N, C-alpha and C positions, 0 to 999 in steps of 0.2 A: 095154594097157588102153584101153577105148573112152572117148573124151571125151564128157562130158555136154553136151547142147545149151544154148546161152545164150538165156535168155528176155528179150526186150527189153520195157521199160516205156513205150516211147515211144508206143505205140498207146493206152494207158489214159489218158494226160494229156488229149488232146482230148475223150475221152468224159467225163472228170470236169468239164472246162470246160463242155461242152454241158449236162451235168446241172445244173451250178450256175446257168447262165443260164436253163435251163428252170424250175428251182425259183423263181428270182427273178421270172420272168415270171408264173408261177402265183400267186405271192404278191402281186405288184402288181395283177394282174387281180382277185384275190379282194378286195383292199382297195377297188379302184374299184367293183366290183359291189356290195359291202356298203355303201359310202358312198352310192352312188346309190339303193340300196334304202331306206336310212334317210331320205334326203332326199325320196324319192317319198312315203314315209309322212308325213314332216313337212309337205310341201306339202298333202297331203290333210287332215291334221289341222287345219291353219291356215285352211282354206277350207270346212270342212264342220262344221255345227253339230249338236250332240246334245242331245236333250231330257233333262231330269232331271239334267244335269251342273251342279254349282255353278259360279258365275262365278269364274274364276281371278283371283288378285291381279295387280297390274301386274308387268311383267317385273322392274322394279327392286326389287320386294318379295319375289321368289322366293329361297329358300335355295339354297346351292350344290348340295345334293343334288337339289332339285327341278329346278334348271337342267340338271344332268347327265341326270337321268331324262327330262325333256322333250326334251332335245337328241337322245336316242336314239330315243324312241318317238313324240315329238310330243305337245303338250299337248292334253288333251281340251277341246274348245271348246263350252261350254254355249250353247244357243240363247238369244239375247237376248230377254227378255220385257218387256212393258210393266207395270211394277210400280205405276205411277201413271197417272191419266187427267186430262184437263182439269177434271173434277169436283173433284179434290183441290185445285184452285186456284179453285174456285167459278166456273168458266167454263162457259157453255153450248157444246155442240158436237154435231156429228153424225158418225156413223161410216159411211164409204162403202167400196165395193170397186171397184177399177180393174183391168180385165183387160189384161195385157200381151201374152200369147200363150197358147195352150192349156196349161193346167197351171200358169201363173204368174198369180196374182192378188195385188194389193197392198191392204193395209188403210190407209185414210186417215182422219185426223181433220180436220174443218173447224171452225174457231172464227170465226164471223162477227162482224164489227164492226158496231156500231149504225149509224154513218154512215161507211162505208168510205172511207178515203183511198187505198186500194190493196190489193194482195194479195201475200202473201209465202209462198213454198213453202220449207219447212224440211227439210233433208236431214241425217240423222244419220251418225255415223262408223262405222268398222269395229267389229264385235262389239258394236253398240249397237242400240237401238230408238228409235222416234220419241218415247217418253216422255222421253228424255234431252234433247230439244230443247224441252221444255215451258217452262223458265225463259226461253229466248230468245223463244218464242212469246208469253209473257205480256207481254214488253216491247213487241213489235210490236203486240199487241192494245191495250195502253195508249196507244200512239202513233196508234191509229185504223186499223190495218190488219187485214184478214182474214188469219188464219194458217191455213195448210194444212200438216199434218204427215203424212209417209208412212213406213211401214215398208218398207225395201228387201226384196227377196226373201230368204227365209231368216230374217227377223227378225220379232219381235212377232206381229202377227195376219196377216201375209202367208204365202203358201204357199212351198214349196221348203225346202231345208235347207242351202244353200250360199251363199257369197259369192265374187265375182271381183275384189274390191278396186277397184271402180269401173268395170269394163268393162261387164258386163251391167247394172249399176246405172244406167248412163247411159241405157239403154233404159227403165228404170223411170222415170227423171226425165222422159223424153220422153212416156211414156204418161200420167203424171199431168198434165204441163204441157198436153197437148192438151185436158184437161177444164177448163182455166182460161181458155179462149178468151173467155168471156163475163164473166169476173171484172173487177172494177174495176181500172183502171190508176192508178198504175204497177204492173207485175207484177215482183216481185223474186225472185231465187234466193238462198237463204241456206244454205250448207253448212258442215259441219265435217269436217276430215280427209278420209276417203274420200268423204264426201258432197260436199266441195268439188271433188275430182277428178272425180267423177261428173258434177257440174254443168258443169265445163269441157269434158268429153268430149261431153256432151249438146249444148252450145252449138256445139262444133266439128263434130260428126259427125251430129247428129240434128235440126238446124235448129231448135233451141230458141232463141228470141230474146227474152230478158227485157229489161226497161227498165234494170236494173242487177243486179249480183251482189255479195253479201257473202260472202267466202270465208275461212274460218278454217283455218289450218295445213294447206294442201294439200301433199302431197309432190311434188317436182319430177319425179321419175322413179320408177317402181316398183322398179327396181334399187336406188335410193338408200334407199327405204323399207325394203326387206328387209335391206340392209346395216346400217342403223341398228339394226334389231332384233337382228341377229347381234352387233353391238358391245355392245348392252345385256346380252345373255345371256352374253357373254364367250367367244364362239367365233370362229374365224377367218372374217372376212367374205369373203375370197377363197380358194377358189372357191365357198364354200358358198352365198353369196347368189345368185350367177349360176345355180348348179345348182337352187336352190329355185325361181327364176323359170322356168327351163326346164321343170321337172316340173309346176309350177302351170299354166303355159301349155298343156302337153300335156293335162292333166286337164280344163281348161276351154275348150280350143279357141281360144286367141288367142296372138298373139306378145307376150310380156311385155316385150320390149325396145323396143316401139313404144308402150307405155302410159305416156306422158309428159305431164305437165301443161304442160311447157315448149312442147311442140308444139301442144297444144290452145289455149294462150293466144294464139297468133298469129291465131287465127280469131275471137277475141272482140272485138266492136266496142263493147259497152256500157260504161258507167262501172263500175269495180270497186273495192271496198274489201277490202284484204288485212289479215287480223288474225293475230297470233301471240303466244304467251306467251313471255316472256323466258327462262324456264327449260325450254322445250320441248326435250326430248332427242331426239324423233323427227323434228321438222322444225326444222332449224337456220336461222339468219338467212341464211346463204349459199344454202340451198335456196330460201327464199322470194324472195330477190333474183334468182335465176336464172329464176324464173317472171315476176317483175315486169317485167324488161327485155324480155320477149317480147310484152307486150300492145301493140297498136297505139296505145292511149291509155295514158299513164302512170297506174297505179293509185294510189289513196290507201293508204298503208301505215301501220298502227298496231301498236305493240308494247305489251303489257301487262306491266309490271314484276312479277316474282314469280310470274306464272302459268306453268303447265306445259302439257301437251298436252290436258288434260281439257276445259276450257271457260273462255274469257275472261269469259263472262257470269257463270258461277258464281263466278269468282275476284273480279271487281270489277264488280258489277252496275251501279253508278252510272256508272262510266266507260264501260262497254259501251253503256248507254243513251244517254249523251251523244254518243259517237262515231257511233253508228248514226243518231241523230236529226239530227246535223249533216250526215251523208252524204246522208240522204234529202232534206234540205232543198235540197241542190244539184240535185236533180232537178226542183225547182219554180221557176218564175219568178214575176214579179209577178202574172201572170194565171193561175197554177196550173201544172199539169203540162205540160211541154214535150216529152214524147215521148222523154226520156232522151238528148237530144242535147248536154246540157251537158258540158263537158270537166272532168274531175277532175284537179286539179294535185296 
């Protein structure tokens, strides 16, 4: 009888191992590609405004279903519009247009003081318009300052439909600042959140030289700002925040890891007033302190108890006015304005 050949299984085991590793590789690759595609869409959604889209509630007010949906597809970002004008506060004003570059024009409101003691340029925050700065402008106007409010590109009456979280907006600050050369001194920059960071970047990189700066809730680093947002939504901050920064930088043509208020602060020579709400979940006290230590001159820092990220002025108008008035008085000597050389302790 002829013996049957023996079939060995040793050759099939390496094939099964290679097949398993190949499947694992494809699975991991699919996950990574899908994650980056989602985050690319997220970055675009967070930096491009859409007309006719209602304003989203705060991140803290979103339901779990909304957070999950927006985490996958990105939140629709309604274009910030000016729902009020200075006329609603019975203030006289003029509307002007400032050209930044071809295709980019900014709408500006100018609220002239009767006997100007100086000029203040007010800069709004992310996903806002200049109308949000009207309560602040009213206080400066009452203190005798001409108030100038600007819509950053993509907001209100300005052109374009995107934001770059303070990078391109610094160019907007510089463009409007150049129109204030003949305005009364002292000339002050006053920004909130993204507007504060745009002001710092304009001072550091665009040769904007104000007499003083009032900066409310600036983020210390863009990566920190995105990380805080991830934490509020309840998604892993690492590596999502870093990848969001990467894709946002790719879409807008800048290095997101160098967009840091801590670096800009080192180039700021003027007196600075730093403001923050005690309950601000987006800019924590440690974030503000990391900026404060970088200024060549120690800034004056004020915390508003009970206030969040929205507006210290809206939360406590009387205290805001008192703090601002005292700060502005440090810019004056017995004979009047001294060119902003006084040191703020």
